[in-house]
VEXKEVEX-889774 format. One record per residue (C-alpha): residue number from 1; residue in three letters; x, y, z. Coordinates in pm, whole numbers, plus 50000, padded with zeros to 5 digits. Layout:
<recs>
NUM/ALA/X/Y/Z
...
</recs>
This chain:
<recs>
1/MET/88943/52054/36794
2/ALA/89056/51751/36991
3/ALA/88763/51800/37225
4/SER/88514/51790/36937
5/VAL/88673/51472/36799
6/MET/88656/51307/37141
7/ALA/88297/51422/37184
8/SER/88198/51274/36849
9/LEU/88366/50944/36935
10/SER/88178/50920/37263
11/LEU/87840/50959/37092
12/LYS/87659/50633/37046
13/PRO/87383/50595/36791
14/SER/87044/50507/36927
15/PRO/86908/50175/36804
16/PHE/86653/50209/36527
17/THR/86326/50042/36613
18/VAL/86025/49997/36392
19/GLU/85689/49956/36552
20/LYS/85466/49697/36396
21/SER/85137/49837/36290
22/SER/84839/49619/36238
23/VAL/84678/49796/35946
24/ARG/84426/49584/35768
25/GLY/84461/49534/35397
26/LEU/84833/49605/35372
27/PRO/85075/49323/35291
28/THR/85346/49239/35538
29/LEU/85702/49330/35461
30/SER/85841/49001/35587
31/ARG/86012/48781/35334
32/ARG/85840/48465/35231
33/SER/86039/48156/35158
34/PHE/86080/48098/34787
35/LYS/86188/47758/34668
36/ILE/86268/47649/34314
37/GLU/86261/47281/34230
38/ALA/86325/47108/33901
39/SER/86047/46880/33789
40/GLY/86285/46609/33675
41/VAL/86024/46472/33439
42/LYS/86121/46600/33096
43/LYS/86413/46426/32929
44/ILE/86514/46468/32570
45/LYS/86554/46138/32395
46/THR/86740/46136/32065
47/ASP/86896/45865/31857
48/THR/87240/46019/31891
49/PRO/87346/46307/32113
50/TYR/87433/46628/31935
51/GLY/87788/46747/31934
52/THR/88130/46613/31863
53/GLY/88188/46261/31978
54/GLY/88489/46041/32003
55/GLY/88741/45968/32266
56/MET/89039/46162/32384
57/ASN/89377/46085/32235
58/LEU/89607/46099/32535
59/ARG/89980/46060/32510
60/ASP/90093/45762/32719
61/GLY/89730/45715/32829
62/LEU/89753/45997/33085
63/ASP/89580/46334/33096
64/ALA/89749/46670/33165
65/SER/89762/46608/33539
66/GLY/89912/46260/33500
67/ARG/89598/46060/33579
68/LYS/89449/45774/33380
69/PRO/89102/45845/33236
70/LYS/88809/45667/33399
71/GLY/88631/45598/33072
72/LYS/88327/45814/33140
73/GLY/88359/46009/32817
74/VAL/88179/46320/32707
75/TYR/87825/46185/32728
76/GLN/87832/46031/33074
77/TYR/87494/46176/33174
78/VAL/87308/46126/32845
79/ASP/87093/45840/32977
80/LYS/87028/45997/33316
81/TYR/86937/46355/33221
82/GLY/86882/46352/32846
83/ALA/87095/46439/32548
84/ASN/87113/46813/32603
85/VAL/87313/46799/32926
86/ASP/87653/46706/32790
87/GLY/87583/46742/32420
88/TYR/87534/47038/32194
89/SER/87171/47146/32207
90/PRO/87076/47351/31900
91/ILE/86783/47590/31899
92/TYR/86657/47433/31578
93/ASN/86646/47078/31455
94/THR/86725/46958/31103
95/ASP/86398/46765/31104
96/GLU/86208/47095/31133
97/TRP/86374/47268/30837
98/SER/86164/47368/30538
99/PRO/86197/47145/30233
100/SER/86336/47435/30031
101/GLY/86506/47742/30165
102/ASP/86388/47957/29874
103/VAL/86072/48096/30034
104/TYR/86055/48326/30337
105/ALA/85771/48214/30563
106/GLY/85652/48571/30626
107/GLY/85591/48638/30259
108/LYS/85602/48982/30097
109/THR/85408/49138/30385
110/GLY/85660/49012/30639
111/LEU/85951/49145/30435
112/LEU/85778/49482/30399
113/ILE/85719/49507/30775
114/TRP/86082/49411/30838
115/ALA/86211/49673/30590
116/VAL/85992/49951/30736
117/THR/86106/49863/31090
118/LEU/86472/49866/30988
119/ALA/86431/50198/30806
120/GLY/86258/50348/31111
121/ILE/86536/50239/31344
122/LEU/86804/50378/31112
123/ALA/86615/50706/31063
124/GLY/86566/50741/31439
125/GLY/86937/50687/31498
126/ALA/87027/50942/31232
127/LEU/86786/51192/31389
128/LEU/86945/51142/31731
129/VAL/87294/51191/31590
130/TYR/87186/51504/31402
131/SER/87001/51655/31699
132/THR/87301/51616/31930
133/SER/87558/51741/31680
134/ALA/87675/52092/31599
135/LEU/87473/52088/31275
136/ALA/87145/52124/31463
137/GLN/87240/52466/31610
</recs>
C-alpha cells in the first residue's frame, strides 16, 4: 500500500495545451476588454432635495468618536451630482400625481385583466398543492 501511495505522489500531471485553430467564421474565445463609464451629463435639479434635512444635535459639539463636525451636512454633494445622491429619491413625484385618486387609470378593463390574472395565479398554486398532496392519489 505504501508503494502505491509513493507511486501516486511521484506522478506529475502533464501540462494541458490547447492548439489554436484558425477556423474561419468562428468567434475567438479571448476576452475583450469591457469598460463602463458614467456619462456625467445628467443631473437632477430640484428646488429642495428630497429627504429629511436639518443638522445634527451633538452633545458638547462632538460626534460619537470625539471629533468636531466639519459642517458638510447631509447634502454635501447636491450641487455637484444632483439631488438624488445624498437625498431621498422617490420613484414618483408629487407633481405627477393625478388630481383625484378616485379613478384607476386602467379602467374596468384593466381591473378585469388584473382580477383574471390573480385568479389564475391562485388557481395554479392550488392545483400544484393538490397534485403534490396525498389527496391526488
